[in-house]
N, C-alpha and C positions, 0 to 999 in steps of 0.2 A: 553762463553760457549764452546766449543771444536764441532766440529760437528760431531764427533765418538762417543759423549755423548748419551747413551740409556736410555730411559727414560718410564718409567714403562705410560700403560694407565693411572694410576689414575693422575700422576705429570704431563704431560702432557695436560690432562683434568686440573689441575689445573692454569697451566703456559698458555693456552691458551684460558681459561676463554670459555670452551664448556666442557658440562656435558659428563660423560661417555656413558648414553646413546645415546647421538646425536652421539658419536664417531663409537660407535658399527654399529649404523643405518646407516653411509658412509664407514663402513667397508662392511656392507651386500650389500651396492648397488654397491660396486667397485670404490667409490669415493676414500677415503682413506684408504689403508690397511696398517696395520703397517708394519714397518719395519725386525720386528723379531718375532715369536712365538716360546716359547721354545717348543722344544716337548716331554717334559717331565711334566712341572711344566702349559704347555699350558698361560702362560703370555704373555704378548702382550707389544712389546718394540717399543718404536717412535725415528727419527732422528728428529735431532735441522732442517735438510734441510724441512722437512715434515711441521714446522712450518710455512712456506710461502706458502705453498701448501694449508693448511688448510686454512690462511687467504685470499687465493685468492679466495678457495670455499664462505667464509663468503663475502669478498665482492660481488662476481658476487650474491650470494642469496638475499643482500641486496637490488641491483640493480632492482629483480626481474625475472634472469632467475632461472627456475625451475631445481631440480638436476640431472632430465635426461639431460635438457639443459648443463649444467654445465658439467657431465661426457663426451659427445660430445665434451667440449673441450679440457677435459682433455685427450682423449683417440688419441686427434689430437696432443698431445705435447703443448699446448700451454695453458696458461691460460690468453689469452685477447680473446672476442671476437672481429669478423671482424666489419669494418664497416657498411655490409647489417645486419648482425646480431644487431645491436647497434640500426640500424635503424628501424628495424622491431620492437624490443622489446620498441621503444619510442614511436608507433605506438600503441604500446599494451598500454601502460602506459595512453597514452592521451584518448584512448579509454575509460580505465578503469575511469581515471578521470569523462570523461563525465558523464558514466554511474553512479559514484558514487555523482557528480551534480545532477544529474536528482533527484535520490534517496533523496536528501537534500531537493530538492524542494519536491516532495513529501512529506516526513516527517514535513516539515515548513508547508506546506499548512495543513496538516490533523491536527498539533498540535495547529496553530490558529483556525482550527474549532472547536475545540471537547474545546479549549478555551473561542472561544465567545458562544457556545452553552450553557457551563459550568454557564458563568456569563450571559446568556440571562436574561431578565425581564419576567415576567411571559407573559407580551405583549409589542408586539413591531408595529409599521408601517415600512412595508419595501416595495421598487419598486423588483418587481421579471422580473429579465431581459427574454428578449428572448433566448430560449433557442432551441436545437435540442436534442431530445427524440428518444430512442428505446422504442414503446409500445406493448401492447398487452391487446385487451379488451376483455373481456369473459364473458358472464353470470356462476355466481360459483354458487355452491348449498348453502354455509353460508359463515360468514365473515372467520372462521376458517381456511375455505380450500384456500383463498387467500393468507396464510403466507405459505405451501405448494408450492402452485403453482409457485409461485416466486422463492423461494429456491430452489425447485426441476426439474424445467420446465423451465419459463422462464429464468430466473438468465443465467444457461448454455446455454440457446440458445441464448442470445445474445455475449454470449464469445467467441462460436463457429464461429460466423460470424466475430471475430475479431475485434470486435467493441473496439475503445479506451475511456473507462468512467472515466469520472473526478475523483480525488482522492481529497478530500475525497468524494465519491458518493452522488450523490441527485438524491434520487428515490423517488417516491412518488404514493396514487392510486388516481382514480378522481372516484365517485360514481354517474351513472348516473338516477338514480333512482328517481322519484318527490315523492316520499313518502317513510316511514320507510317502508322494508321488512328484514324477519328473514330468507327469501330462496331468492333462483334463482336471486343474486342481478346481475346488471348490470354494471360491474367494469371496469376501466381502471388502468393498472398497468407501472411506466415509470419510466425510468433510462433516466438519462443526457447521452449522446455522444459528442464528439467531433465533427464527420463529420456524412454525410447521407451514406446510404449504400441501397444494392435495397433491396426492403422487400420483404420477405418471408411467407411464409401462416400463421405461428405463429406469427412473428416478422414485427410493421412495422415503417418507419421512417417519423418522421414531424418534423417541426419547429414550434415551442409554441410564439406566439406574447405575448411582455413584459405584466404585469401586472403593470402600474402605480402607484396602491396603492394596498395594500392588509392587514388586521389585522391578523399579527400571533400569537398564543395562543401556550405555550410552556406546552407540558402536560408529566408529570412523572406516570407511576404506569401501571398496567394490561392495557387490551381495555374496559374492563367492566367498566369504568368508561369515557367513551365516550359520553355518555349523559349526564351526568353533565358537564364536557369540553364542548360540542358544545352549552348548556343553558350558559354556562359561558360566551364564546367567542360571542355569538351573543346579550346577554346583553350588554358586553361593545361594540360590535360595535355600538351599540341602543343609549347608554349613549354618544359617543363620534359624533353623530348627522352622522354617516354613514348608509347607505343601501349595501343592499348585488349587485353584479356585476357582479356574475357570479360563475360556479362552484369551490364547493371549494377541493382541494387538503389537503392530509396526509403526510406527508413527514414520512419518518421514519427512526429514527436515531439508535436507541438501540430496540433490540425486541428478539422475542423470537430463530431466528438464532444465535444470538453471545451473548445471555445474560440469566443467566436460570432462574435469578431471576424475576419474575414480577413486582417489584416494580422497577427495576432500567431499566424500560423499560422509551424509552423516542421517543417521536413523537410530533410534530408542526403542528396545525390545521393553513393552509393558506386560509384566503377567501377574494377575490377579490372584493372591496368597492368602493362606492364613496360615494363624499358629499349628503348629502340628501336635495333636495330641495323641501322649503317649500314654498306651495303657495300663491302669493301677495293677497292682499286685495282686489286691483281691477281685479286681476284674478278672483276671488272667486263672 
């Protein structure tokens, strides 16, 4: 095809396999201006030499250069980036790969956790490892106030401190009351974080010890069913020959903050236990 052949924008688009919309965008940015524009019809014409220019633009774009960076190269009269430009772009791509690998790891962990919870038996016996938590302990008006306190006050405060939380997030509450109370309840809310920070008036940091054995019960549905759930879990503990060995936790998986349907709420009751010791005949 001779160099002086004029190609309409449609033909140029077809031969170069680039949409007319893209060509118009490149023209607007000054990247690839038609060689000729008919003053009467306003038809745009390209010549064959501009195919090479377009190919250079597409090649640089594929290597990660922005259109603004490409325009800078074209303004300099070259289609080739310099060695420093290539090295800078290489470093940028490596950083993008690192961030993508981190995102992939987070997604995989979250997927594994969701699958594990979805396939979790009603009851399981687990070791709860030692963890660092950001916590807030307060006497709340009632149980309904806990969700609002966590979502509107404690959670944002933990984020403002720059805490790196685990993903998926492990968060739970601990009830410190010695009896059932409907109001003025002493509750602590905890979120697992990766490192200690300085305590604030609202948030305290501490390392929780390992719980070697905990009976865990998966609960589905609204929190109104908690009384029945506790009856079930403590009956299970007794039947398995265990006794309670510490304050229970309620781990929050799905709830009012991210799931409108209460029937889809998921929580896990975690009760520290130890084997019940039966007195020997000699001791009696």
